[in-house]
LUMDORO-36453 format. One line per field, with one value per residue (C-alpha): x, y, z; residue in one letter. Coordinates in pm, whole numbers, plus 50000, padded with zeros to 5 digits. Layout:
// LUMDORO-36453
u: (X, ...);
v: (Y, ...);
w: (Z, ...);
seba: (A, ...);
//
This chain:
// LUMDORO-36453
u: (47444, 47095, 47213, 47378, 47062, 46861, 47108, 47104, 46723, 46723, 47005, 46815, 46498, 46704, 46876, 46544, 46417, 46711, 46702, 46913, 47201, 47183, 47181, 47477, 47680, 47614, 47682, 48008, 48136, 48014, 48199, 48522, 48476, 48376, 48677, 48918, 48771, 48791, 49160, 49221, 49056, 49313, 49604, 49476, 49429, 49768, 50001, 49852, 49659, 49892, 49978, 49763, 50031, 50085, 50316, 50369, 50572, 50875, 50878, 51153, 51258, 51631, 51827, 52189, 52351, 52605, 52714, 52930, 52616, 52511, 52745, 52602, 52287, 52121, 52195, 52158, 51782, 51841, 52173, 52011, 51761, 51977, 51809, 51977, 52109, 52015, 52371, 52384, 52053, 52183, 52498, 52297, 52047, 52320, 52515, 52257, 52153, 51922, 51614, 51379, 51412, 51460, 51303, 51316, 51084, 51048, 50739, 50699, 50484, 50460, 50232, 49986, 49829, 49934, 49875, 49609, 49486, 49790, 49726, 49954, 49948, 50136, 50382, 50567, 50892, 50958, 51193, 51045, 51141, 50898, 50602, 50787, 50884, 50526, 50373, 50118, 49907, 49772, 49395, 49441, 49737, 50082, 50359, 50668, 50959, 51336, 51371, 51148, 51314, 51629, 51753, 51598, 51318, 50970, 50774, 50512, 50290, 50078, 49763, 49660, 49326, 49169, 49285, 49156, 48810, 48781, 48944, 48893, 48564, 48703, 48728, 48901, 49004, 49231, 49535, 49713, 49592, 49827, 49885, 50064, 50297, 50523, 50812, 50652, 50374, 50342, 50149, 49923, 50011, 49829, 49628, 49755, 49542, 49341, 49589, 49901, 49995, 50355, 50254, 50055, 49684, 49737, 49608, 49871, 50001, 49775, 50061, 50367, 50660, 50995, 51265, 51556, 51464, 51606, 51944, 52089, 52023, 52144, 52476, 52573, 52418, 52520, 52183, 52013, 51637, 51520, 51330, 51427, 51232, 51306, 51126, 51332, 51397, 51258, 51475, 51665, 51635, 51643, 51968, 52138, 52022, 52168, 52500, 52514, 52457, 52750, 52972, 52845, 52915, 53277, 53328, 53196, 53435, 53207, 52959, 52996, 52781, 52921, 52648, 52291, 51981, 51675, 51344, 51006, 50829, 50517, 50727, 50922, 50607, 50458, 50778, 50672, 50331, 50392, 50497, 50226, 49958, 50089, 50072, 49706, 49629, 49792, 49596, 49263, 49333, 49388, 49050, 48900, 49048, 48893, 48554, 48590, 48683, 48384, 48155, 48312, 48236, 47875, 47850, 47988, 47746, 47452, 47562, 47571, 47217, 47108, 47262, 46926, 46809, 47129, 47123, 46767, 46855, 47151, 46936, 46691, 46969, 47141, 47505, 47752, 47915, 47572, 47535, 47881, 47784, 47464, 47644, 47911, 47641, 47494, 47841, 47882, 47534, 47624, 47955, 47784, 47534, 47824, 48004, 47704, 47678, 48053, 48048, 47786, 48004, 48310, 48137, 48095, 48411, 48634, 48496, 48559, 48917, 48985, 48827, 49030, 49357, 49652, 49717, 49972, 49909, 49979, 49712, 49407, 49222, 49250, 49089, 48736, 48540, 48541, 48504, 48857, 48771, 48431, 48597, 48838, 48546, 48359, 48668, 48754, 48404, 48371, 48714, 48634, 48296, 48457, 48751, 48569, 48256, 48443, 48535, 48173, 48062, 48325, 48263, 47894, 47956, 48171, 47891, 47733, 47360, 47256, 47441, 47294, 46939, 46991, 47145, 46826, 46838, 47042, 47402, 47402, 47690, 47942, 48199, 48111, 48188, 48554, 48652, 48457, 48697, 48985, 48827, 48772, 49137, 49240, 49018, 49171, 49523, 49462, 49284, 49582, 49821, 49595, 49539, 49911, 49980, 49701, 49826, 50185, 50084, 49844, 50102, 50353, 50106, 50047, 50422, 50456, 50171, 50320, 50658, 50750, 50810, 51057, 50846, 50510, 50295, 49960, 49798, 50045, 49924, 50149, 50103, 50309, 50354, 50480, 50725, 50875, 51250, 51361, 51687, 51827, 51780, 51428, 51336, 51452, 51277, 50952, 50960, 51043, 50766, 50518, 50576, 50535, 50207, 50080, 50174, 49927, 49629, 49332, 49381, 49747, 49997, 50321, 50451, 50774, 50897, 51129, 51228, 51145, 50916, 50875, 50628, 50596, 50753, 51030, 51386, 51737, 52085, 52433, 52790, 52989, 53347, 53465, 53749, 53933, 53931, 54079, 54417, 54397, 54515, 54166, 53988, 53627, 53294, 53002, 52633, 52374, 52015, 51992, 51719, 51691, 51489, 51408, 51505, 51245, 51175, 51269, 51061, 50747, 50791, 50858, 51199, 51415, 51745, 51991, 52310, 52440, 52211, 51934, 51963, 51903, 51841, 52215, 52296, 52262, 52420, 52730, 52775, 52996, 52832, 52663, 52482, 52275, 52294, 52067, 52163, 52220, 52468, 52648, 52687, 52776, 53037, 53174, 53139, 53237, 53279, 53071, 53023, 52973, 53246, 53344, 53355, 53239, 53282, 52933, 52852, 53217, 53230, 53329, 53040, 53060, 52824, 52654, 52379, 52245, 51872, 51668, 51614, 51307, 51143, 51123, 51014, 50816, 50776, 50934, 51238, 51581, 51706, 51941, 52219, 52063, 52194, 51999, 52115, 51966, 51766, 51945, 52277, 52139, 51826, 51605, 51277, 51094, 50986, 50670, 50504, 50426, 50152, 50080, 49719, 49513, 49317, 49031, 49149, 49277, 49322, 49156, 49344, 49164, 49277, 49636, 49651, 49509, 49754, 50054, 49944, 49928, 50308, 50359, 50068, 50278, 50305, 50045, 49929, 49947, 49847, 49736, 49777, 49735, 50054, 49872, 49710, 50048, 50192, 49900, 49936, 50296, 50179, 49852, 49985, 50065, 49721, 49546, 49736, 49686, 49313, 49247, 49443, 49283, 48941, 49034, 49156, 48836, 48621, 48837, 48797, 48419, 48401, 48611, 48388, 48076, 48225, 48314, 47969, 47806, 48029, 47977, 47602, 47572, 47790, 47573, 47259, 47403, 47511, 47185, 47103, 47449, 47436, 47083, 47199, 47495, 47269, 47019, 47304, 47397, 47623, 47590, 47515, 47860, 48025, 47829, 47926, 48288, 48288, 48137, 48385, 48676, 48581, 48657, 48980, 49197, 49095, 49142, 49487, 49588, 49466, 49645, 49970, 49952, 49873, 50165, 50400, 50258, 50307, 50670, 50720, 50548, 50737, 50975, 50680, 50563, 50910, 50974, 50639, 50697, 50823, 50998, 50810, 50968, 50792, 50817, 50647, 50536, 50246, 50091, 50125, 49991, 49705, 49605, 49624, 49406, 49160, 49116, 49101, 48828, 48631, 48659, 48544, 48237, 48156, 48163, 48010, 47677, 47583, 47733, 47502, 47205, 47301, 47325, 46988, 46776, 46562, 46721, 46379, 46248, 46563, 46546, 46177, 46247, 46534);
v: (51588, 51523, 51192, 51096, 51164, 50962, 50674, 50701, 50681, 50379, 50214, 50259, 50105, 49817, 49753, 49762, 49482, 49267, 49305, 48998, 49097, 49461, 49373, 49136, 49377, 49676, 49472, 49332, 49669, 49839, 49586, 49655, 50033, 50030, 49826, 50031, 50360, 50257, 50172, 50484, 50689, 50559, 50615, 50963, 51068, 50940, 50978, 51196, 51473, 51770, 51860, 52143, 52410, 52682, 52563, 52235, 52087, 52294, 52155, 51897, 51684, 51700, 51423, 51356, 51034, 50798, 50575, 50357, 50245, 50043, 49765, 49755, 49534, 49734, 50080, 50003, 50080, 50439, 50523, 50791, 50924, 51084, 51380, 51704, 51839, 52199, 52323, 52156, 52319, 52665, 52614, 52489, 52775, 53037, 52905, 52764, 52947, 52690, 52744, 53032, 52916, 52597, 52480, 52195, 52043, 51754, 51609, 51466, 51478, 51684, 51716, 51997, 52130, 52082, 51854, 51591, 51760, 51665, 51531, 51421, 51631, 51622, 51902, 52020, 52213, 52403, 52668, 53011, 52973, 52686, 52920, 53082, 52746, 52618, 52956, 52916, 53209, 53181, 53218, 53411, 53600, 53509, 53249, 53295, 53503, 53453, 53675, 53436, 53125, 53148, 53071, 53315, 53407, 53465, 53137, 53150, 52882, 52852, 52638, 52404, 52486, 52161, 52225, 52581, 52460, 52153, 52276, 52653, 52656, 52874, 53170, 53456, 53607, 53311, 53508, 53649, 53384, 53131, 52756, 52581, 52294, 52118, 52306, 52643, 52882, 52982, 53265, 53183, 53408, 53252, 52973, 52778, 52710, 52390, 52218, 52268, 51901, 51784, 51418, 51342, 51338, 51341, 51625, 51869, 51859, 52074, 52293, 52440, 52609, 52755, 52491, 52730, 52794, 52454, 52542, 52193, 52205, 52561, 52492, 52230, 51900, 51633, 51459, 51420, 51423, 51721, 51669, 51920, 52065, 52341, 52539, 52537, 52857, 52868, 52671, 52478, 52099, 51876, 51724, 52063, 52152, 51827, 51894, 52239, 52080, 51845, 52151, 52303, 51973, 51977, 52331, 52266, 52032, 51957, 51788, 51408, 51316, 51234, 51350, 51467, 51385, 51596, 51441, 51594, 51616, 51428, 51143, 51128, 51123, 50832, 50640, 50328, 50287, 50390, 50048, 49850, 50090, 50074, 49694, 49713, 49965, 49741, 49440, 49621, 49752, 49392, 49311, 49607, 49475, 49134, 49295, 49487, 49176, 49002, 49281, 49266, 48894, 48966, 49237, 49009, 48736, 48975, 49109, 48751, 48694, 49012, 48922, 48893, 49227, 49400, 49216, 49328, 49689, 49669, 49519, 49805, 50057, 50119, 50223, 49982, 50280, 50377, 50031, 50058, 50392, 50244, 49950, 50180, 50404, 50101, 50024, 50378, 50372, 50046, 50200, 50507, 50289, 50077, 50395, 50504, 50164, 50156, 50503, 50380, 50078, 50298, 50517, 50219, 50042, 50339, 50363, 49992, 50023, 50311, 50130, 49812, 49991, 49913, 50168, 50434, 50453, 50820, 51033, 50818, 51127, 51265, 50959, 51010, 50998, 51348, 51502, 51390, 51030, 51043, 51190, 50897, 50651, 50822, 50842, 50480, 50363, 50563, 50455, 50091, 50125, 50262, 50024, 49699, 49778, 49838, 49473, 49344, 49646, 49600, 49223, 49280, 49558, 49323, 49065, 49000, 49064, 48837, 48539, 48603, 48619, 48299, 48114, 48091, 48016, 47700, 47798, 48169, 48321, 48038, 48270, 48572, 48399, 48334, 48626, 48496, 48208, 48451, 48686, 48396, 48295, 48653, 48651, 48324, 48454, 48771, 48573, 48338, 48627, 48771, 48434, 48355, 48688, 48627, 48275, 48387, 48667, 48442, 48169, 48435, 48574, 48226, 48178, 48519, 48476, 48144, 48298, 48259, 48611, 48467, 48519, 48406, 48695, 48545, 48696, 48987, 49344, 49648, 49985, 50282, 50571, 50928, 50981, 51316, 51358, 51203, 51124, 50790, 50610, 50752, 50659, 50299, 50270, 50392, 50125, 49847, 49946, 49998, 49648, 49502, 49687, 49582, 49218, 49191, 49338, 49097, 48868, 48961, 48675, 48875, 49216, 49374, 49670, 49724, 49989, 49956, 49652, 49427, 49560, 49892, 50087, 50204, 50084, 50213, 50095, 50172, 50104, 49855, 49734, 49387, 49369, 49138, 49419, 49685, 49802, 49607, 49777, 49748, 49834, 49919, 49949, 49715, 49802, 49634, 49700, 49807, 49740, 49832, 49595, 49511, 49179, 48916, 49069, 48755, 48531, 48744, 48786, 48417, 48473, 48162, 48196, 47988, 48031, 48213, 48394, 48651, 48996, 49017, 49291, 49269, 49422, 49772, 50105, 50033, 49675, 49573, 49649, 49344, 49271, 48992, 48935, 48753, 48444, 48633, 48869, 48577, 48389, 48698, 48855, 48544, 48264, 47921, 48033, 48129, 48503, 48446, 48634, 48839, 49218, 49491, 49867, 50016, 50383, 50451, 50174, 49808, 49567, 49191, 48952, 48725, 48562, 48468, 48474, 48369, 48594, 48817, 48960, 49326, 49548, 49305, 48931, 48955, 49155, 49000, 48901, 49164, 49159, 49283, 49353, 49403, 49620, 49627, 49941, 50000, 50041, 50234, 50412, 50554, 50740, 50573, 50228, 50027, 49798, 49440, 49245, 48876, 48790, 48470, 48409, 48655, 48879, 49223, 49493, 49815, 50137, 50299, 50026, 50035, 50415, 50447, 50191, 50370, 50721, 50607, 50593, 50916, 51141, 51303, 50977, 50948, 50629, 50704, 50377, 50021, 49748, 49372, 49215, 48971, 49272, 49444, 49134, 49122, 49491, 49427, 49244, 49432, 49580, 49234, 49105, 49405, 49368, 48991, 49010, 49268, 49091, 48758, 48924, 49062, 48718, 48544, 48805, 48768, 48390, 48417, 48665, 48435, 48139, 48342, 48447, 48090, 47966, 48229, 48149, 47773, 47815, 48034, 47797, 47504, 47696, 47769, 47408, 47243, 47128, 46977, 46804, 46678, 46519, 46357, 46207, 46093, 45913, 45728, 45956, 45892, 46163, 46110, 46160, 46482, 46617, 46521, 46701, 47019, 47026, 46946, 47236, 47477, 47311, 47490, 47832, 47718, 47577, 47889, 48112, 47911, 47906, 48280, 48340, 48121, 48322, 48649, 48531, 48450, 48800, 48955, 48751, 49038, 49260, 49018, 48912, 49206, 49151, 48782, 48624, 48286, 48206, 48195, 48391, 48062, 47862, 47535, 47478, 47811, 47758, 47401, 47513, 47796, 47567, 47309, 47577, 47740, 47401, 47287, 47609, 47592, 47231, 47313, 47619, 47413, 47095, 47262, 47370, 47045, 46847, 47052, 46986, 46611, 46596, 46725, 46504, 46498, 46455, 46773, 46963, 46846, 46935, 47285, 47331);
w: (46547, 46399, 46254, 46581, 46780, 46532, 46557, 46937, 46955, 46723, 46924, 47251, 47100, 46963, 47295, 47483, 47258, 47373, 47752, 47834, 47609, 47719, 48089, 48062, 47848, 48075, 48390, 48249, 48133, 48451, 48664, 48478, 48483, 48850, 48959, 48748, 48867, 49233, 49206, 48999, 49275, 49523, 49283, 49197, 49559, 49673, 49375, 49102, 49277, 49343, 49701, 49841, 49815, 49552, 49273, 49463, 49175, 49283, 49637, 49688, 49982, 50052, 50222, 50300, 50178, 50333, 50041, 50266, 50450, 50146, 50261, 50614, 50633, 50911, 50767, 50395, 50373, 50488, 50322, 50103, 50360, 50628, 50794, 50903, 51229, 51308, 51253, 50912, 50820, 50912, 50702, 50408, 50423, 50446, 50146, 49906, 49588, 49422, 49636, 49704, 50064, 50265, 50590, 50840, 51095, 51334, 51496, 51842, 52151, 52466, 52764, 52803, 53122, 53481, 53777, 53718, 53397, 53188, 52839, 52557, 52240, 51912, 51849, 51539, 51579, 51257, 51125, 51063, 50695, 50645, 50595, 50302, 50153, 50151, 50059, 50338, 50452, 50809, 50831, 51151, 51297, 51168, 51168, 51386, 51257, 51236, 51545, 51740, 51590, 51806, 52155, 52397, 52159, 52302, 52351, 52075, 51927, 51614, 51602, 51323, 51163, 51283, 51641, 51627, 51523, 51749, 52072, 52048, 51859, 51581, 51820, 51638, 51971, 52045, 51923, 52225, 52469, 52629, 52615, 52900, 52815, 53065, 52902, 52970, 52878, 52511, 52348, 52052, 51758, 51463, 51298, 50998, 50689, 50661, 50426, 50637, 50653, 50641, 50603, 50287, 50369, 50748, 50965, 51084, 51442, 51661, 51789, 51609, 51783, 51662, 51632, 51690, 52053, 52153, 52303, 52254, 51879, 51845, 52020, 51766, 51879, 51624, 51648, 51313, 51306, 51103, 50781, 50513, 50224, 49975, 49705, 49386, 49200, 48843, 48603, 48874, 48871, 49181, 49054, 49029, 49380, 49514, 49342, 49502, 49844, 49776, 49729, 50053, 50229, 50111, 50232, 50586, 50765, 51057, 50822, 50817, 50520, 50179, 49946, 49903, 49704, 49621, 49514, 49429, 49763, 49652, 49512, 49837, 50052, 49855, 49784, 49976, 49811, 49451, 49319, 49503, 49381, 49025, 49049, 49155, 48881, 48621, 48747, 48737, 48386, 48277, 48433, 48245, 47921, 47989, 48047, 47720, 47526, 47682, 47566, 47219, 47212, 47307, 47042, 46775, 46874, 46863, 46527, 46396, 46518, 46339, 46004, 45827, 45964, 45848, 45514, 45453, 45532, 45295, 45020, 45066, 45001, 45335, 45296, 45471, 45642, 45770, 45925, 46082, 46231, 46369, 46531, 46668, 46816, 46994, 47130, 47262, 47421, 47594, 47703, 47850, 48035, 48160, 48268, 48472, 48636, 48690, 48848, 49094, 49176, 49218, 49479, 49709, 49593, 49670, 50023, 50073, 49943, 50181, 50476, 50414, 50331, 50558, 50833, 50757, 50381, 50299, 50139, 50217, 50337, 49981, 49821, 49694, 49371, 49219, 48874, 48780, 48860, 48689, 48381, 48387, 48403, 48118, 47896, 47967, 47881, 47558, 47435, 47505, 47334, 47019, 47028, 47094, 46897, 46574, 46509, 46505, 46306, 46034, 46025, 45955, 45702, 45492, 45456, 45117, 45172, 44884, 45026, 45368, 45234, 45033, 45325, 45525, 45889, 45897, 45844, 45890, 46077, 46041, 45886, 46098, 46428, 46363, 46582, 46882, 46967, 46926, 47179, 47421, 47383, 47462, 47773, 47889, 47830, 48029, 48303, 48317, 48387, 48657, 48824, 48823, 48992, 49242, 49309, 49363, 49598, 49789, 49838, 49939, 50195, 50338, 50377, 50536, 50786, 50896, 50988, 51354, 51493, 51743, 52056, 52192, 52073, 52173, 52484, 52497, 52551, 52517, 52688, 52567, 52809, 52801, 53087, 53194, 53226, 53553, 53726, 53602, 53931, 53978, 53620, 53661, 53995, 53834, 53563, 53811, 54051, 53766, 53625, 53974, 54012, 53667, 53733, 54024, 53839, 53805, 53507, 53450, 53457, 53428, 53319, 53199, 52994, 52702, 52451, 52082, 52096, 51791, 51530, 51714, 51429, 51663, 51636, 51692, 51604, 51730, 51626, 51831, 51825, 51913, 52160, 51918, 51656, 51885, 51762, 51436, 51114, 50965, 51286, 51212, 51386, 51329, 51344, 51564, 51659, 52024, 52280, 52646, 52869, 53229, 53393, 53303, 52962, 52769, 52997, 52963, 52588, 52537, 52373, 52431, 52617, 52411, 52613, 52920, 53162, 53175, 53330, 53707, 53958, 54040, 53699, 53837, 53757, 53968, 53842, 53547, 53213, 53057, 52731, 52581, 52203, 51963, 51767, 51441, 51608, 51773, 51443, 51239, 51467, 51644, 51386, 51515, 51877, 52176, 52237, 52611, 52796, 52491, 52525, 52289, 52299, 52307, 52385, 52474, 52736, 52739, 52792, 52853, 52674, 52928, 52722, 52379, 52298, 51996, 51697, 51688, 51376, 51461, 51173, 50957, 50928, 50584, 50701, 50723, 51067, 51209, 51467, 51791, 52139, 52462, 52753, 53105, 53175, 53505, 53320, 53024, 53147, 52871, 52900, 52612, 52732, 52667, 52919, 52815, 52993, 52946, 53021, 52974, 52654, 52620, 52907, 52810, 53074, 52969, 52909, 53202, 53443, 53317, 53315, 53666, 53803, 53647, 53752, 54115, 54101, 53905, 53807, 53532, 53337, 53061, 52892, 52520, 52353, 52431, 52169, 52147, 52015, 51779, 51612, 51585, 51414, 51170, 51090, 50991, 50678, 50624, 50299, 50159, 50265, 50106, 49780, 49759, 49837, 49565, 49293, 49392, 49361, 49018, 48910, 49017, 48839, 48529, 48536, 48571, 48282, 48065, 48158, 48077, 47744, 47654, 47754, 47533, 47234, 47259, 47313, 47004, 46803, 46905, 46807, 46463, 46413, 46520, 46163, 46120, 46457, 46390, 46063, 46240, 46505, 46241, 46064, 46384, 46584, 46957, 47211, 47363, 47023, 46967, 47308, 47249, 46914, 47056, 47344, 47112, 46884, 47172, 47280, 47022, 47154, 47514, 47447, 47254, 47537, 47805, 47607, 47544, 47910, 48015, 47793, 47927, 48285, 48215, 48074, 48379, 48640, 48712, 48807, 49075, 49196, 49430, 49606, 49687, 50007, 49984, 49661, 49317, 49040, 48846, 49122, 48959, 49201, 49107, 48732, 48743, 48964, 48728, 48424, 48600, 48718, 48377, 48210, 48447, 48412, 48031, 48034, 48241, 48029, 47707, 47858, 47947, 47591, 47452, 47679, 47558, 47195, 47255, 47425, 47132, 46909, 46557, 46391, 46546, 46450, 46087, 46057, 46194, 45952);
seba: (M, R, H, F, L, S, D, A, R, F, A, I, R, S, L, R, R, R, P, T, F, T, T, I, A, V, A, T, L, G, L, G, V, G, A, A, T, S, I, Y, S, V, V, D, G, I, I, L, K, P, L, P, Y, P, D, A, G, R, L, V, A, V, W, Q, T, Y, P, E, W, R, N, E, P, I, L, A, P, S, W, D, R, I, S, F, S, Y, R, E, F, L, D, W, R, A, N, Q, R, S, F, V, D, V, G, V, W, T, Q, G, G, T, R, M, G, S, G, E, T, L, E, S, V, Q, L, T, E, A, S, A, S, L, I, N, V, L, H, M, T, P, V, L, G, R, F, F, T, D, A, E, D, R, V, G, G, P, P, V, V, V, L, S, Y, E, N, W, V, S, R, Y, G, G, D, R, D, V, V, G, T, S, V, R, F, V, R, G, T, Y, T, I, I, G, V, L, P, R, A, A, S, L, A, H, G, V, A, A, S, P, Y, W, I, P, I, G, Q, D, S, L, R, A, T, G, S, P, D, H, G, L, T, A, I, G, R, L, K, P, G, V, S, P, G, A, A, A, Q, E, L, D, V, I, N, D, S, E, R, H, W, N, Q, H, G, A, V, A, R, P, W, Q, V, D, L, T, R, N, V, R, K, P, L, M, L, L, L, G, A, V, L, V, L, M, L, I, A, C, V, N, V, A, T, L, L, L, G, E, A, T, A, R, E, H, E, L, A, A, R, T, A, L, G, A, N, P, L, R, L, V, R, Q, L, M, T, E, S, V, I, L, A, L, A, G, A, G, F, G, A, A, I, S, L, G, G, T, N, V, L, V, A, L, A, P, P, G, M, P, G, L, A, N, V, H, V, D, L, R, V, L, A, F, A, L, T, L, A, V, V, T, G, L, L, F, G, I, A, P, A, I, A, M, A, R, K, D, P, A, S, L, L, R, A, G, G, G, D, R, G, T, R, S, T, R, L, Q, P, V, F, V, A, V, E, L, A, L, S, F, V, L, L, V, G, A, G, L, L, T, R, S, L, L, R, L, S, A, V, N, P, G, F, Q, H, E, N, L, V, T, A, A, V, S, V, P, R, L, D, S, A, V, L, H, D, F, Y, V, R, A, T, Q, R, L, A, V, L, P, G, V, M, S, A, T, A, G, G, G, L, P, F, S, G, I, W, S, S, S, S, I, Q, R, E, A, D, A, G, Q, P, E, E, R, S, R, E, A, Q, Q, R, V, V, L, P, G, F, F, R, V, M, G, I, P, L, L, A, G, R, D, F, T, D, A, D, G, L, A, A, P, R, V, L, I, V, N, Q, T, M, A, L, R, Y, W, P, G, E, S, P, I, G, K, R, V, R, Y, H, R, E, W, W, E, I, V, G, V, V, G, D, V, R, H, K, K, L, S, A, E, L, E, A, T, L, Y, A, P, H, A, Q, R, P, V, T, A, M, T, F, V, I, R, A, P, Q, G, V, R, P, T, A, D, V, L, G, A, S, I, R, E, L, N, P, N, V, L, L, S, R, V, D, A, M, P, E, M, V, E, R, S, Y, A, E, E, R, Y, R, S, A, L, I, L, L, F, G, V, I, A, M, L, L, A, A, A, G, M, Y, G, V, V, S, R, S, V, G, Q, R, M, R, E, L, G, I, R, M, A, L, G, A, T, R, T, A, V, M, R, Q, V, I, A, S, T, S, I, G, V, I, A, G, V, L, A, G, F, A, G, S, L, L, A, R, G, I, F, A, E, F, L, F, E, I, S, P, L, D, A, V, T, Y, V, G, V, I, A, L, L, G, G, V, S, L, V, A, S, W, M, P, A, R, R, A, A, S, V, D, P, A, I, V, L, R, E, Q);
//
C-alpha cells in the first residue's frame, strides 16, 4: 500500500504538469463512462433490478397458448399470451401442485361518487389469493379473504398506499369507512404496501376489490381477460409448471386452449423492451471501447514523448517493472478521474434518457443512479485503465535506455509509435459499425415516419369518454346527439365517433364466415379486426370510400345488417371479385357488405395491414366509443369545453382523455425515434473521437519526423509532395480500419435487421455514406497536421535538429 500511495502521489504530480493531455484523457474516458452508465442505469432499473417482492425470482406469469393461431395473421402475435377466464382459474387453482399459490387480476375503470361529483378512477379486481402469491403485507388493515372473494360476499375494498396518502392524507382511521362507486358502496378494510404494483414501475390502481363477486364471471362466462401469476414451489421450474397445466387442461373438457407457458414474471413484464435496450447497451459499450482505445492512444503518445525521462530513470537503476507499475498507476488515476467525471455525466444523462423515453416503457420509475450503477461505473473505469494502460507501459519497459539516450531528439519514438496507427484503425472500425447501425436505423425511421396512416390525421382531436350502461337505443341516441352538439362548437368543422380508433392502443377482432364457405367440407372461420362507427365516420376521418356506399341513418337496429370492409379484407377474402353484396356470418347473424374503404394503419405505422370490418353503431351498439373532432389548423377545443358539452346530455358521462391525432401517430413510433436518436448520437461521438485520435497520432508523427521532412524539403521536395506523403502514411491505417469495420457490420447485420422498416441491413446507400463520411473525416484529420508540416522553414528545422 505504501508503494502504491507513493506511485499515486507521483502520478498526480506528473499529470498536473501535463494539463492538456490530462484534460483530454479524462474528458474522453468520462464521456464513455457517462454514456455507458446512463444506458446501464436504464437497463438496470427495467431489466436487472429485482421486482420489489420477497423472493421475486419464483414469481412466474402463466398464459394459455393456442398454437393454431400462429397461422392466422391477426391472432399470431398473441398465440402464446391467452389470458384466463375465471372458471379456468378456479379449475387450475384447485388442481395444480407446482405453485405455493396462484392468483389472477384484471384492471379497468369505474366511476366514483354520485350526481355531479362523479369522477373516473382506476380499479383492480383481484383474487384473494394474490396477496399470498406476492407475499405482500398490508401496511394497515388486511386484504380480502376467500370468504369475501365470492358472489354475495360483503363489498370490501383495499386502498393502494399512494391513494391512501394522497386522497386520505395517510389517516390510519380510514379502515372501516366507506367508498361509493356507481356499482355500490364498499367498506375500506386495508391499505397495500408502497410497492404493490402489478405493472413494472407503474403505481398500483388506487382501489382493489374481490374479483369473485362478479356473478357473470362466477357463473362460467367464457370471456378471457384475467392475468395470471403464480409463486413456484422450491425446486419446481417454470417448464414443469406449464406441463402440469397442460395435464389439467386435458382433464377439463370445457377448457378450449391447447397448451400453456410459464415465464419469469420480470421477463414477461419487460418482454417488449428487452431487445431494444440490449441493442442500446451494446452500442454504448462499443462507444466506451472507442473511448478506451482513444485514451490508450493518448497514453502511448505521452509515453513516447517521455522516452528520455524513462530512459534516464532506467539508466539510474530503476527496475523496468517499477516503471510499468508507475505508468499503470497513472492509467488508473486517469481512469478514476474519468469515472468521477462520467458519474457526473450519468446523473444528468440518466434523467434525460428517462425524460425522452417513449411512453409506456415499463419500469421507468425504477430508473435512477444508485450505488449499483456507481459501482458499475467505477469497475468499468478501473478495468479500462488497467487494460488499456498496459500496452503503453509494456512498450516503454521494453526500450533499451542506451539507444534512447544516444538517439537524441531527432528520431526518438519511431519504433514505439507502431501501436498508435493500429489503435486508430480499431477506432475507425468500431466507429464504422456504430455509424452503419445509426445510418440504417435513421433511414428506417425516415421511411417509417413517411408512411401514410390511411386517413387525414392532421387537425383531428379525439375525446375518450366513460359512459354508464344504457339501453341500446338510448346509448346510440346519446352518441348521435353528442356528435351533433360537438359539431356546432366554435372552431369545430365536423364530429363523429368510433370504437377502437387508430393508434389508441385499443383493438378487437372477431371470427367471420363467408357465405360461400357455409356447408363446405373444409368450412372454417376467418379472423378480422372489428370496428363500430357512426354514419359519417369515414368522411370526418378522411378515409376514402373505394366502392359501394357509406353507412346512413337508415341503417338502424330494425334494418338489414350491413358492413363495410377495408381493401385488405376485400382482396384477401374475395380475390378477383367485388365483395359488394356478399354476406358474412358475424356475431351469429348474416351481414351484407355494402362498401369498401381504404386501409388504415391501426396499431403502428410499421404494422402489417389487417383485414378489418366496420359495423354501424345502431346495429351493434357498444359502450366504449371515442369522439373525433376535426378543427382548423391551430384550433383545439379544450377538455373543459368538450366535457361540459357532453355532460349537458348526460351528467353521468365523464370525459377521460383528450388527444391530438398527430401526436398519437407520432407516439406510435416513439420507440423507434428514441432508439435511432441515441445510436446516432453514439455514432457521431465515436466518429469525433476517432477523428481526434487520428489527428493526435498524425500530429505526433509529424513532430517526430520534422528533421526528415526538413531534409526532404531542403533537397527540393515541394510542399504539396510533403503533404501528400504525410497523408499517404495514414491511409493504410484508415483503409484497414474501414475494411475491418465493413466486415464487422456485415457480421452485425442480423442484430439490426429486426429493428428496420423497409430497409435492408445491407443497404448500399448507408454503407457508401459511412465510407465517404469516415474517409472525409480521416482526410481532414490528417490534412491539418500535414499542412502544418509543409509550412515550416527547412533551414530552421535543420538548425534546431
